C-alpha positions in Angstrom: 0.1 0.1 0.0 0.7 3.3 -0.6 -0.5 5.0 2.3 -0.2 3.7 6.2 -1.4 4.6 9.2 -0.5 7.6 10.8 0.9 9.0 7.6 -0.2 12.9 7.1 -2.5 13.6 4.0 -4.4 15.7 1.9 -8.2 15.1 0.4 -8.6 15.3 -3.6 -12.1 15.3 -4.0 -15.5 15.3 -2.4 -16.9 17.7 0.4 -13.3 17.8 2.4 -11.4 18.7 -0.8 -8.1 20.2 0.2 -8.4 19.2 3.9 -5.6 17.3 5.6 -5.4 14.9 8.5 -3.7 11.5 9.8 -4.8 8.0 8.6 -6.2 6.5 11.6 -7.2 2.9 9.6 -6.2 1.5 6.2 -8.2 -0.9 4.6 -5.7 -3.0 2.4 -8.9 -5.3 0.5 -11.8 -2.5 0.5 -8.5 -0.1 -1.1 -10.5 2.3 1.6 -8.5 5.1 4.3 -10.0 6.4 7.5 -8.9 10.5 8.3 -8.7 11.8 11.5 -11.7 14.7 11.5 -12.9 14.0 7.9 -15.4 12.6 5.9 -18.0 12.9 9.1 -20.8 11.0 9.7 -23.7 11.2 12.3 -25.1 8.7 13.6 -28.3 9.1 16.0 -28.9 7.2 19.1 -32.2 6.5 21.4 -31.9 6.4 25.0 -31.4 3.3 26.6 -32.6 4.0 30.1 -35.9 6.1 31.6 -34.2 9.6 31.6 -32.0 9.6 29.4 -31.5 11.6 26.3 -30.7 10.6 22.9 -27.4 11.3 21.1 -25.8 12.5 17.6 -22.1 10.3 17.1 -19.8 12.1 14.9 -17.4 9.5 13.6 -15.3 9.5 10.1 -16.1 7.2 7.5 -14.0 5.6 5.0 -12.7 7.4 2.2 -11.2 5.7 -1.1 -7.5 6.0 -0.9 -7.8 7.0 -4.7 -8.8 10.6 -3.4 -6.2 11.0 -0.9 -2.5 11.9 -1.9 0.4 11.8 0.7 1.6 14.6 2.2 5.7 14.0 2.0 7.4 14.4 5.2 10.5 16.5 3.7 8.8 18.8 1.2 5.7 18.9 3.0 4.1 18.9 -0.4 1.0 16.8 -1.4 2.9 14.2 -3.8 2.2 10.8 -5.4 4.5 7.8 -3.9 7.1 5.7 -6.0 8.4 2.6 -4.8 12.7 1.4 -5.1 14.5 -1.1 -4.2 17.1 -1.0 -2.4 20.0 -4.0 -2.2 21.7 -4.6 1.2 24.9 -7.0 1.7 24.1 -8.6 3.9 27.6 -10.7 5.4 27.9 -14.1 7.2 30.8 -16.8 8.1 28.9 -19.4 5.1 27.3 -17.4 2.7 27.4 -13.9 1.6 23.4 -13.0 0.2 21.9 -10.2 -0.9 18.4 -8.5 0.8 16.3 -6.1 -0.8 14.2 -3.9 0.6 11.5 -1.4 -0.3 11.2 2.2 0.1 8.5 4.4 -0.2 9.9 8.0 -1.9 8.4 11.3 -3.0 8.1 11.8 -6.4 8.4 15.5 -6.1 11.8 15.6 -4.0 12.7 12.2 -4.5 13.2 11.6 -0.6 12.5 8.2 0.8 9.7 8.0 3.3 9.9 6.2 6.4 
């Protein structure tokens, strides 16, 4: 996934267009993300006990992952995300092996994103 939890993102379409927030949850199978304070829905609850009042509960609903852009922590601009493979040589006594690690990088400033 190009976007992970605790990433800062900007919404590109919909009622919250242009707003930014932190990603709380990522649903990989549905390709959706939940952003803190954005795409709020209101749920009305009934009173459960005698004398209690009903309430309105606001909660963030999932957004499609294609409707958000990652904000690069290095250049602070909304950007697309790319991937690059970096090879690390692991030295051991018996064998020389090469391990590859996949990193995300900003398409604008070309810096890696952790």
